[in-house]
C-alpha positions as CSV (number, residue, x, y, z in Angstrom):
1,M,0.0,0.0,0.0
2,L,2.9,2.4,0.8
3,E,4.5,1.7,-2.6
4,E,1.1,2.1,-4.4
5,H,0.3,5.5,-2.9
6,G,3.8,7.0,-2.7
7,D,3.9,10.4,-1.1
8,D,0.2,10.3,-0.2
9,A,0.6,7.0,1.7
10,G,0.4,8.7,5.1
11,R,-2.8,10.5,4.3
12,Y,-4.3,7.3,2.7
13,V,-3.5,5.3,5.9
14,L,-5.1,8.0,8.1
15,T,-8.2,8.2,5.9
16,S,-8.6,4.4,5.9
17,L,-8.1,4.4,9.7
18,I,-10.8,7.1,10.2
19,D,-13.2,5.2,7.8
20,E,-12.7,1.9,9.6
21,I,-13.2,3.4,13.0
22,H,-16.5,5.0,11.8
23,E,-17.8,1.8,10.1
24,N,-17.1,-0.3,13.2
25,D,-19.1,2.2,15.3
26,D,-16.7,1.8,18.2
27,R,-15.4,4.7,20.4
28,I,-11.6,4.7,20.4
29,A,-9.4,6.9,22.5
30,V,-5.8,7.6,21.3
31,V,-3.4,8.8,23.9
32,I,-0.3,10.7,22.7
33,D,2.1,11.4,25.5
34,D,4.9,14.0,25.6
35,W,3.8,15.7,22.4
36,H,6.3,18.5,23.1
37,R,9.1,16.1,22.1
38,V,7.6,15.9,18.5
39,S,9.3,18.3,16.1
40,D,8.8,16.6,12.7
41,S,6.5,18.6,10.5
42,R,5.0,15.4,8.9
43,T,4.0,14.0,12.2
44,Q,2.5,17.3,13.2
45,A,0.6,17.4,9.9
46,A,-0.7,13.8,10.5
47,L,-2.1,14.8,13.9
48,G,-3.7,17.8,12.3
49,F,-5.4,15.6,9.7
50,L,-6.8,13.3,12.4
51,L,-8.1,16.3,14.4
52,D,-9.7,17.9,11.3
53,N,-11.2,14.8,9.8
54,G,-11.8,12.4,12.6
55,C,-15.4,11.5,13.4
56,H,-17.1,11.5,16.7
57,H,-16.0,7.9,17.4
58,L,-12.3,9.1,17.7
59,Q,-11.1,10.8,20.8
60,L,-7.6,12.1,21.0
61,I,-5.9,12.7,24.4
62,V,-2.6,14.7,24.1
63,T,-0.3,15.4,27.0
64,S,2.4,18.0,26.5
65,W,4.4,20.8,28.1
66,S,3.5,23.0,25.2
67,R,0.8,23.6,22.6
68,A,3.4,24.1,19.9
69,G,2.7,22.2,16.7
70,L,-0.7,21.2,18.1
71,P,-3.4,22.4,15.6
72,V,-6.4,22.9,17.9
73,G,-7.7,26.3,16.8
74,R,-10.7,24.9,14.9
75,L,-11.6,22.5,17.7
76,R,-11.6,25.4,20.2
77,I,-13.9,27.5,18.0
78,G,-16.2,24.5,17.6
79,D,-16.3,23.8,21.3
80,E,-14.8,20.4,20.7
81,L,-11.7,21.0,22.9
82,A,-11.2,20.4,26.6
83,E,-8.1,21.9,28.0
84,I,-6.7,20.9,31.4
85,D,-3.8,23.3,32.3
86,S,-1.3,23.2,35.1
87,A,-3.5,25.2,37.4
88,A,-6.3,22.7,37.1
89,L,-3.8,19.8,37.6
90,R,-2.4,21.4,40.7
91,F,-3.5,19.5,43.8
92,D,-5.1,21.3,46.7
93,T,-4.7,20.1,50.3
94,D,-7.7,17.8,50.2
95,E,-6.6,16.2,47.0
96,A,-3.1,15.8,48.3
97,A,-4.4,14.2,51.4
98,A,-6.4,11.7,49.2
99,L,-3.2,10.9,47.2
100,L,-0.9,10.6,50.2
101,N,-3.1,9.1,52.9
102,D,-6.0,7.4,51.1
103,A,-4.3,6.1,48.0
104,G,-0.7,6.1,49.4
105,G,-1.5,4.4,52.7
106,L,0.3,7.1,54.7
107,R,-1.1,8.7,57.9
108,L,0.2,12.2,57.7
109,P,-1.4,14.9,59.9
110,R,-3.3,17.7,58.1
111,A,-0.5,20.2,58.8
112,D,2.1,18.0,57.2
113,V,-0.1,17.5,54.1
114,Q,-0.7,21.2,53.8
115,A,3.0,21.9,54.2
116,L,3.9,19.4,51.5
117,T,1.2,20.8,49.2
118,T,2.6,24.3,49.6
119,S,6.3,23.3,49.2
120,T,5.5,21.4,46.0
121,D,2.9,23.9,44.7
122,G,0.5,20.9,44.3
123,W,2.7,19.3,41.7
124,A,1.5,15.7,41.5
125,A,4.9,14.2,40.5
126,A,6.6,15.8,43.4
127,L,3.9,14.6,45.8
128,R,4.3,11.1,44.5
129,L,8.1,11.3,45.0
130,A,7.4,12.5,48.5
131,A,5.0,9.6,49.1
132,L,7.7,7.1,47.9
133,S,10.2,8.6,50.2
134,L,7.8,8.4,53.2
135,R,6.8,4.9,52.5
136,G,10.4,4.0,52.4
137,G,10.7,5.1,56.1
138,G,11.5,8.7,55.5
139,D,10.7,11.3,58.2
140,A,8.1,13.8,57.2
141,T,9.7,16.7,59.1
142,Q,13.1,16.0,57.5
143,L,11.5,15.6,54.1
144,L,9.8,19.0,54.4
145,R,13.2,20.6,55.1
146,G,14.9,18.9,52.1
147,L,12.1,18.8,49.6
148,S,13.3,21.2,46.9
149,G,14.9,21.2,43.5
150,A,18.2,20.5,45.3
151,S,16.9,17.0,46.3
152,D,18.7,14.3,44.4
153,V,15.5,12.5,43.5
154,I,13.7,15.6,42.3
155,H,16.8,16.8,40.5
156,E,17.1,13.6,38.6
157,F,13.4,13.7,37.7
158,L,13.5,17.3,36.5
159,S,16.7,16.8,34.6
160,E,15.5,13.7,32.6
161,N,11.9,14.8,32.1
162,V,12.1,18.6,31.7
163,L,15.4,20.4,31.3
164,D,17.3,17.9,29.2
165,T,14.4,17.6,26.7
166,L,14.6,21.4,25.9
167,E,16.5,22.9,23.0
168,P,19.9,24.3,24.3
169,E,18.9,28.0,23.8
170,L,15.8,27.7,25.9
171,R,17.6,25.6,28.5
172,E,20.3,28.2,28.9
173,F,17.8,31.0,29.1
174,L,15.9,29.3,32.0
175,L,19.1,28.7,33.9
176,V,20.1,32.4,33.6
177,A,16.7,33.8,34.3
178,S,16.4,31.8,37.5
179,V,19.1,33.8,39.3
180,T,16.4,36.3,40.4
181,E,13.4,35.6,42.6
182,R,11.2,37.2,39.9
183,T,11.8,38.3,36.4
184,C,10.4,40.3,33.5
185,G,11.2,40.8,29.9
186,G,13.8,43.5,30.4
187,L,15.5,41.8,33.3
188,A,15.7,38.4,31.5
189,S,17.1,40.1,28.4
190,A,19.8,41.8,30.5
191,L,20.7,38.6,32.3
192,A,20.8,36.5,29.1
193,G,22.4,39.1,26.9
194,I,19.5,38.9,24.4
195,T,16.8,41.3,23.1
196,N,13.8,38.9,23.2
197,G,13.6,38.1,26.9
198,R,9.9,38.8,27.1
199,A,9.1,36.4,24.2
200,M,11.3,33.7,25.8
201,L,9.5,34.0,29.1
202,E,6.1,33.8,27.3
203,E,7.4,30.7,25.5
204,A,8.4,29.1,28.7
205,E,5.1,29.9,30.3
206,H,3.2,28.6,27.2
207,R,5.1,25.4,27.4
208,G,4.3,24.9,31.1
209,L,7.9,25.1,32.3
210,F,7.0,25.9,35.9
211,L,6.8,29.6,35.2
212,Q,3.8,31.7,36.1
213,R,2.9,35.4,36.2
214,T,2.8,37.1,39.5
215,E,-0.6,38.0,40.9
216,D,0.0,41.6,41.4
217,D,1.6,42.4,38.1
218,P,1.3,40.2,34.9
219,N,4.5,41.7,33.5
220,W,6.5,39.8,36.1
221,F,7.0,36.1,36.3
222,R,8.3,33.7,38.9
223,F,9.4,30.0,38.8
224,H,7.8,27.4,41.0
225,Q,10.1,27.3,44.0
226,M,11.1,23.7,43.5
227,F,12.0,24.3,39.9
228,A,13.9,27.4,40.8
229,D,15.9,25.4,43.4
230,F,16.7,22.9,40.7
231,L,17.8,25.5,38.2
232,H,20.0,27.2,40.8
233,R,21.7,23.9,41.5
234,R,22.3,23.3,37.8
235,L,23.5,26.9,37.4
236,E,26.1,26.6,40.1
237,R,27.7,23.8,38.1
238,G,29.0,26.6,35.9
239,G,31.1,27.9,38.7
240,S,30.8,30.7,41.3
241,H,32.3,33.3,39.0
242,R,29.4,32.9,36.5
243,V,26.8,33.1,39.2
244,A,28.4,36.3,40.7
245,E,28.4,37.9,37.3
246,L,24.7,37.2,36.8
247,H,24.0,38.7,40.3
248,R,26.0,41.8,39.2
249,R,23.9,42.1,36.0
250,A,20.7,41.7,38.0
251,S,21.8,44.3,40.5
252,A,22.6,46.8,37.7
253,W,19.2,46.3,36.1
254,F,17.3,46.6,39.3
255,A,19.2,49.8,40.2
256,E,18.6,51.4,36.8
257,N,14.9,50.6,37.1
258,G,14.3,51.8,40.6
259,Y,14.2,48.6,42.5
260,L,16.6,49.4,45.3
261,H,15.8,46.5,47.6
262,E,16.5,43.8,44.9
263,A,19.5,45.8,43.6
264,V,21.1,45.6,47.0
265,D,20.2,42.0,47.5
266,H,22.0,41.0,44.3
267,A,25.0,43.2,44.9
268,L,25.5,41.4,48.2
269,A,24.9,38.0,46.5
270,A,27.6,39.0,44.0
271,G,30.0,39.5,46.9
272,D,30.2,43.2,46.5
273,P,29.0,44.9,49.7
274,A,30.7,48.2,48.8
275,R,28.5,48.5,45.7
276,A,25.4,47.6,47.9
277,V,26.3,50.5,50.3
278,D,26.8,52.8,47.3
279,L,23.4,51.9,45.9
280,V,21.6,52.8,49.1
281,E,23.6,56.0,49.6
282,Q,23.1,57.2,46.1
283,D,19.4,56.1,45.8
284,E,17.7,58.5,43.5
285,T,14.2,57.3,44.3
286,N,14.8,58.5,47.9
287,L,12.6,56.0,49.8
288,P,11.5,58.3,52.6
289,E,10.1,60.7,50.0
290,Q,8.0,57.7,48.7
291,S,6.7,57.1,52.3
292,K,8.9,53.9,52.5
293,M,10.9,54.6,55.6
294,T,10.7,51.1,57.0
295,T,11.8,49.7,53.6
296,L,14.9,51.8,53.7
297,L,15.7,50.8,57.3
298,A,15.2,47.1,56.4
299,I,17.6,47.5,53.5
300,V,20.2,49.2,55.7
301,Q,20.0,46.3,58.1
302,K,21.4,44.0,55.4
303,L,24.5,46.1,54.9
304,P,27.8,45.6,56.8
305,T,27.8,47.8,59.9
306,S,31.4,48.8,59.5
307,M,30.6,50.3,56.0
308,V,27.4,52.0,57.1
309,V,28.7,54.0,60.0
310,S,31.4,55.6,57.9
311,R,29.0,57.0,55.2
312,A,27.8,60.4,56.0
313,R,25.1,60.5,53.3
314,L,23.8,57.1,54.4
315,Q,23.6,58.2,58.0
316,L,21.5,61.2,56.9
317,A,19.1,58.9,55.0
318,I,18.8,56.7,58.2
319,A,18.1,59.9,60.2
320,W,15.4,60.9,57.7
321,A,13.6,57.6,58.0
322,N,13.7,57.4,61.8
323,I,12.6,61.0,62.3
324,L,9.6,60.5,60.0
325,L,8.7,57.4,61.9
326,Q,8.8,59.3,65.2
327,R,11.8,57.3,66.5
328,P,13.9,60.0,68.2
329,A,16.6,57.9,69.8
330,P,17.7,56.1,66.5
331,A,17.4,59.4,64.7
332,T,19.7,61.2,67.1
333,G,22.1,58.4,66.9
334,A,22.2,58.6,63.1
335,L,22.7,62.4,63.2
336,N,25.6,61.9,65.7
337,R,27.2,59.3,63.4
338,F,26.7,61.6,60.5
339,E,28.7,64.3,62.2
340,T,31.5,61.8,62.9
341,A,31.5,60.4,59.4
342,L,31.4,63.9,57.8
343,G,34.4,65.0,59.9
344,R,36.4,62.1,58.5
345,A,35.2,62.3,55.0
346,E,37.3,63.9,52.3
347,L,34.6,66.0,50.7
348,P,34.7,69.5,49.3
349,E,33.7,72.2,51.7
350,A,30.6,73.1,49.6
351,T,29.4,69.5,49.7
352,Q,29.9,69.4,53.5
353,A,28.0,72.7,53.9
354,D,25.1,71.3,51.8
355,L,25.0,68.1,54.0
356,R,25.1,70.2,57.2
357,A,22.2,72.3,55.9
358,E,20.2,69.2,55.2
359,A,21.1,67.8,58.7
360,D,19.8,71.1,60.3
361,V,16.5,70.7,58.4
362,L,16.3,67.2,59.9
363,R,17.0,68.6,63.3
364,A,14.2,71.1,62.8
365,V,11.8,68.3,61.9
366,A,12.8,66.4,65.0
367,E,12.1,69.5,67.1
368,V,8.6,70.0,65.8
369,F,7.9,66.3,66.2
370,A,9.0,66.7,69.8
371,D,6.5,69.6,70.1
372,R,9.2,72.2,70.3
373,V,9.5,75.2,68.0
374,E,11.9,77.6,69.6
375,R,15.0,76.5,67.5
376,V,13.1,75.8,64.3
377,D,13.6,79.1,62.5
378,D,17.4,79.1,63.2
379,L,17.8,75.5,62.0
380,L,15.9,76.2,58.8
381,A,17.6,79.5,58.0
382,E,20.5,78.1,55.9
383,A,18.3,75.8,53.7
384,M,15.7,78.4,53.1
385,S,18.2,81.1,52.2
386,R,19.6,79.1,49.3
387,P,17.0,76.5,48.3
388,D,18.1,76.1,44.7
389,T,21.6,74.9,45.7
390,L,20.2,71.9,47.6
391,P,18.3,68.7,46.7
392,P,14.6,69.5,46.4
393,R,13.7,67.4,49.5
394,V,15.6,69.8,51.7
395,P,13.7,73.1,50.9
396,G,10.5,71.1,50.4
397,T,10.8,69.7,53.9
398,A,12.0,73.0,55.3
399,G,8.8,74.7,54.0
400,N,6.6,72.1,55.6
401,T,8.5,72.3,58.9
402,A,8.3,76.1,59.0
403,A,4.5,75.9,58.3
404,L,4.0,73.4,61.1
405,A,5.9,75.7,63.5
406,A,3.7,78.6,62.4
407,I,0.6,76.6,63.2
408,C,2.0,75.9,66.7
409,R,2.4,79.7,67.1
410,F,-1.2,80.3,65.9
411,E,0.2,82.2,62.8
412,F,-2.3,80.4,60.5
413,A,-2.1,83.1,57.8
414,E,1.6,82.5,57.5
415,V,1.2,78.9,56.7
416,Y,0.0,79.4,53.1
417,P,2.9,81.5,51.7
418,L,5.4,79.1,53.3
419,L,3.8,76.2,51.6
420,D,3.5,78.0,48.3
421,W,7.2,78.8,48.5
422,A,7.9,75.1,49.1
423,A,5.5,73.7,46.5
424,P,7.9,73.9,43.5
425,Y,10.5,71.8,45.4
426,Q,7.8,69.3,46.6
427,E,6.8,68.8,43.0
428,M,10.3,67.4,42.4
429,M,10.1,65.2,45.4
430,G,8.2,62.0,46.1
431,P,4.6,62.3,47.2
432,F,5.3,62.4,50.9
433,G,6.1,66.1,50.9
434,T,2.9,66.9,49.1
435,V,0.9,64.8,51.6
436,Y,2.3,66.7,54.5
437,A,1.8,70.1,52.8
438,Q,-1.9,69.3,52.1
439,C,-2.3,68.2,55.7
440,L,-0.8,71.4,57.0
441,R,-3.0,73.5,54.7
442,G,-6.0,71.6,56.2
443,M,-4.8,72.1,59.8
444,A,-4.5,75.8,59.2
445,A,-7.9,76.0,57.5
446,R,-9.6,73.9,60.3
447,N,-8.1,76.2,63.0
448,R,-9.5,79.2,61.0
449,L,-12.9,77.4,60.7
450,D,-12.7,77.2,56.9
451,I,-14.1,73.7,57.1
452,V,-14.8,73.3,53.4
453,A,-11.2,74.1,52.5
454,A,-9.9,71.9,55.3
455,L,-11.9,68.9,54.1
456,Q,-10.7,69.4,50.6
457,N,-7.1,69.6,51.8
458,F,-7.3,66.5,53.9
459,R,-9.0,64.6,51.1
460,T,-6.3,65.6,48.6
461,A,-3.6,64.5,51.1
462,F,-5.4,61.2,51.6
463,E,-5.8,60.6,47.8
464,V,-2.1,61.4,47.2
465,G,-1.1,59.1,50.0
466,T,-3.4,56.3,48.8
467,A,-1.8,56.5,45.4
468,V,1.4,55.5,47.1
469,G,-0.4,52.5,48.6
470,A,-3.8,52.0,50.3
471,H,-2.0,51.0,53.5
472,S,1.0,53.3,53.1
473,H,2.4,55.5,55.9
474,A,1.4,58.6,53.9
475,A,-2.2,57.4,53.5
476,R,-2.6,56.5,57.2
477,L,-1.1,59.8,58.2
478,A,-3.5,61.9,56.2
479,G,-6.3,59.5,57.1
480,S,-6.1,60.4,60.7
481,L,-6.6,64.1,60.2
482,L,-9.4,63.5,57.6
483,A,-11.1,61.1,60.0
484,E,-10.9,63.7,62.8
485,L,-12.8,66.3,60.7
486,L,-15.2,63.7,59.3
487,Y,-16.1,62.9,62.9
488,E,-16.6,66.5,63.8
489,T,-18.9,66.9,60.8
490,G,-21.0,63.9,61.8
491,D,-19.7,61.2,59.5
492,L,-19.1,58.6,62.2
493,A,-18.9,55.6,59.8
494,G,-16.3,57.2,57.5
495,A,-14.3,58.4,60.5
496,G,-14.3,55.0,62.0
497,R,-13.0,53.3,58.9
498,L,-10.1,55.8,58.5
499,M,-9.2,55.8,62.1
500,D,-9.0,52.0,62.3
501,E,-6.5,52.1,59.4
502,S,-4.6,55.0,60.7
503,Y,-4.3,53.5,64.2
504,L,-2.1,50.8,62.7
505,L,0.7,53.4,62.4
506,G,0.9,53.5,66.2
507,S,3.3,56.1,67.4
508,E,5.3,55.9,64.1
509,G,4.5,59.1,62.2
510,G,3.5,62.7,62.6
511,A,3.7,65.5,65.1
512,V,1.4,65.8,68.2
513,D,-1.6,66.8,66.1
514,Y,-1.5,63.6,64.1
515,L,-0.9,61.5,67.2
516,A,-3.8,63.2,69.1
517,A,-6.2,62.6,66.2
518,R,-5.1,58.9,66.0
519,Y,-5.5,58.2,69.8
520,V,-7.9,60.8,71.1
521,I,-10.4,61.1,68.3
522,G,-10.0,57.5,67.6
523,A,-11.1,56.7,71.1
524,R,-14.0,59.1,70.8
525,V,-15.2,57.4,67.7
526,K,-14.9,54.0,69.4
527,A,-17.0,55.3,72.4
528,A,-19.6,56.8,70.0
529,Q,-19.9,53.3,68.4
530,G,-20.4,51.8,71.8
531,D,-17.0,50.2,72.1
532,H,-15.9,51.7,75.4
533,E,-13.3,49.0,76.0
534,G,-11.7,49.8,72.6
535,A,-11.8,53.6,73.5
536,A,-10.0,53.0,76.8
537,D,-7.4,50.8,75.1
538,R,-6.6,53.6,72.6
539,L,-6.3,56.2,75.3
540,S,-4.1,53.9,77.3
541,T,-1.8,53.3,74.3
542,G,-1.8,57.1,73.6
543,G,-0.8,57.8,77.2
544,D,2.1,55.4,77.0
545,T,3.2,57.0,73.7
546,A,3.0,60.5,75.3
547,V,5.3,59.3,78.2
548,Q,7.7,57.4,75.9
549,L,8.1,60.3,73.5
550,G,8.0,63.0,76.2
551,L,5.0,64.9,74.8
552,P,3.1,66.9,77.5
553,R,0.6,68.3,75.1
554,L,-0.4,64.8,73.9
555,A,-0.6,63.7,77.6
556,A,-2.9,66.6,78.3
557,R,-5.2,65.6,75.4
558,I,-5.3,62.0,76.6
559,N,-6.2,63.1,80.2
560,N,-8.9,65.4,78.8
561,E,-10.5,62.7,76.8
562,R,-10.4,60.3,79.7
563,I,-12.4,62.8,81.7
564,R,-14.9,63.3,78.8
565,L,-15.5,59.6,78.5
566,G,-15.8,59.1,82.3
567,I,-12.5,57.2,82.7
568,A,-11.1,57.8,86.2
569,L,-7.7,59.5,86.5
570,P,-5.2,58.8,89.2
571,A,-5.8,61.0,92.3
572,A,-2.5,62.7,91.9
573,V,-3.1,63.6,88.3
574,A,-6.6,64.9,89.1
575,A,-5.2,67.0,91.9
576,D,-2.6,68.6,89.6
577,L,-5.2,69.4,87.1
578,L,-7.5,71.1,89.7
579,A,-4.8,73.4,90.9
580,P,-5.1,77.0,89.8
581,R,-2.8,77.9,86.9
582,T,-1.7,80.8,84.8
583,I,-1.9,80.1,81.1
584,P,1.3,81.3,79.3
585,R,0.9,83.4,76.2
586,D,4.4,83.6,74.9
587,N,4.6,80.0,73.6
588,G,1.9,78.4,71.5
589,I,2.5,74.9,72.5
590,A,2.7,75.8,76.2
591,T,-0.5,77.8,75.8
592,M,-2.4,74.8,74.2
593,T,-1.1,72.4,76.9
594,A,-2.2,74.7,79.7
595,E,-5.6,75.3,78.1
596,L,-6.2,71.6,77.8
597,D,-5.3,71.1,81.5
598,E,-7.7,74.0,82.4
599,D,-10.4,72.4,80.2
600,S,-9.8,69.2,82.2
601,A,-10.1,71.0,85.5
602,V,-13.4,72.5,84.5
603,R,-14.8,69.1,83.5
604,L,-13.6,67.6,86.8
605,L,-15.2,70.4,88.8
606,S,-18.4,70.2,86.8
607,A,-18.8,66.6,88.0
608,G,-18.6,67.8,91.6
609,D,-21.0,69.5,94.0
610,S,-22.7,72.9,93.6
611,A,-19.7,74.9,94.7
612,D,-17.4,73.0,92.4
613,R,-19.8,73.6,89.5
614,D,-19.9,77.3,90.1
615,Q,-16.1,77.3,90.2
616,A,-16.1,75.3,86.9
617,C,-18.4,77.9,85.3
618,Q,-16.1,80.8,86.5
619,R,-13.0,79.1,85.2
620,A,-14.6,78.1,81.9
621,G,-15.7,81.7,81.4
622,A,-12.2,83.0,82.0
623,L,-10.7,80.5,79.7
624,A,-13.1,81.5,76.9
625,A,-12.6,85.2,77.4
626,A,-8.8,84.8,77.2
627,I,-8.8,83.2,73.7
628,D,-8.7,85.7,70.8
629,G,-11.5,84.5,68.6
630,T,-10.1,86.5,65.6
631,R,-6.7,84.9,65.9
632,R,-7.9,81.4,66.9
633,P,-11.5,80.8,65.8
634,L,-11.7,77.1,66.4
635,A,-10.2,77.3,69.9
636,A,-12.5,80.1,70.8
637,L,-15.6,78.1,69.6
638,Q,-14.5,75.1,71.6
639,A,-14.0,77.2,74.7
640,Q,-17.4,78.9,74.2
641,I,-19.1,75.4,74.0
642,L,-17.3,74.4,77.3
643,H,-18.6,77.5,79.0
644,I,-22.2,76.8,77.8
645,E,-21.9,73.3,79.3
646,T,-20.9,74.7,82.7
647,L,-23.7,77.3,82.6
648,A,-26.2,74.5,82.0
649,A,-24.6,72.4,84.8
650,T,-25.0,75.3,87.3
651,G,-28.7,75.7,86.4
652,R,-28.3,78.9,84.5
653,E,-30.5,77.7,81.7
654,S,-31.4,81.1,80.4
655,D,-27.8,82.2,80.1
656,A,-26.9,78.9,78.5
657,R,-29.7,79.2,75.9
658,N,-28.7,82.8,75.0
659,E,-25.1,81.8,74.5
660,L,-26.0,78.6,72.7
661,A,-28.1,80.2,70.0
662,P,-25.3,81.9,68.0
663,V,-22.9,79.0,68.6
664,A,-25.5,76.5,67.4
665,T,-26.1,78.6,64.3
666,K,-22.4,78.8,63.6
667,C,-21.9,75.0,64.1
668,A,-24.8,74.4,61.7
669,E,-23.4,76.7,59.1
670,L,-20.0,75.1,59.4
671,G,-21.3,71.5,59.5
672,L,-19.7,70.8,62.8
673,S,-22.6,69.0,64.2
674,R,-20.6,66.7,66.5
675,L,-19.2,69.5,68.6
676,L,-22.6,70.1,70.2
677,V,-23.6,66.4,70.3
678,D,-20.4,65.6,72.4
679,A,-21.2,68.5,74.7
680,G,-24.7,67.3,75.3
681,L,-26.1,70.5,73.8
682,A,-27.9,68.9,70.8
């Protein structure tokens, strides 16, 4: 027959086969295993002929690492194709338990089964190899430690059945690409010295070579851990020099593309710690500007201490991160090491002057975070006198710091020109500077009772922070101030959501106003929601923070809120609050602290007998009269409300109603409904 039909013999045989199957009316399944090994075009054409012309009696089952050469397009369109990919074949924990315990006769605890499933990524062959080892008397705990691509059994299996079946070019590409934990087209191209890295990755994915896209970004790929371990072991056969060179290439690519963490990791893996330190010191992305302070500190922890302490620029970066995280002791230590390193560094005088100006800005930030403003102007003077000679983050931060100091001095009108001056530099920074600037605008507006503007500023700050990351430091920082104003305008649900997220920052971030919003208003929201235990816990944590960081104004806010919520104070604390005081007027922070303590004294007296309530009313009236409502509108309004509360408590209902009427009108106009609700006046 072959001689009779010549070149058409193959097609004739296939046609005859199809006809005979159809005439016999029998269902036949043909299994073709390891199709990926087939490269002959005639064989591929023969299968295509069967697929295109076979009748319903003929079922083809093809297993393959790849769809290459498999003509299934028509079948897919005709809904005659069932595809079972690697994801569907991957065993879950229940299926793995059935394989290992039910079918395999083992008695593994659920936790061991789950661990095996995770370590093998549900790969059936690896699970079977594990079962064979355990049936042979292996220890499950020991197996879990050693079950990787470096295992001799798995290494042999992957070599014979996967890697050695590939064409040399693809095999070499996979080995090189495995040097990084994740990879993408550009990175793979740089490692392999080719231009089509993306296409090669997609080919490997298409062929099911244990490569899958990451969930958060489809442009990135990662190897199954077991296969990655196997590739690493094979790669190391080429010698340590080759592996080190690949790590150097990876480090260079990550650094050029803004991935500092991985750039440092691969520089260290290449045995080049000096380069790793250089990368962090010269980081152009400036992680603190991106609200990634903890990331920077985590990277620094990987570096050799002896190299870190001798780098002045790096110590400044460490100080930036710690100050922004409200960690004064580590920040002070970094600034001290900066001075030592700078004194030993052989740097031009101009460079040293620039670094000292930056360090002074950092010291100014530390001062306002410590609730002190006396030295701020002097510390900022150098940077603000020559902003264009310094990195944008320096004048950008200086403007924000000067604005916060102005708020603490009740110079709210001065805040806006300071922030306008800093804005061009903040545009050249990461988003953190803008988040702070918008928060400061909102704080000034709120204190001036421009509630519409304040809400807009806080929302903008929150949106910019959220763009960095929904759970970023910047988003949580802005969220605390936005939540405070949402609470005051009656949006209890919105405030609660933001406060819960912001509370996760703990003490790490922001000056006293941010911390007070997080702890005090956070507690008030909890109490309004009926969670009195949660409210007490937040105040307790806030009190500990005030002591730890040495912040009397925050402590005063905490004590005041405890009284508001009916939480008893220690007798000694209450006695100190009740003592007569003179409120200083030459220091804004001291003024606010004393006013808070006087507010607390009034509330304690209001809860006492008739004589105490009369004294409370007298002291509340004096407190309200002493606040300049033109200069400090919000503080004056809050003091007025407190005085009205005491008038009502002493039975002076008529006086209380007369004073309440204009205050209630103002609160309604401003949308500050919660101020009167919390005072029991609405």
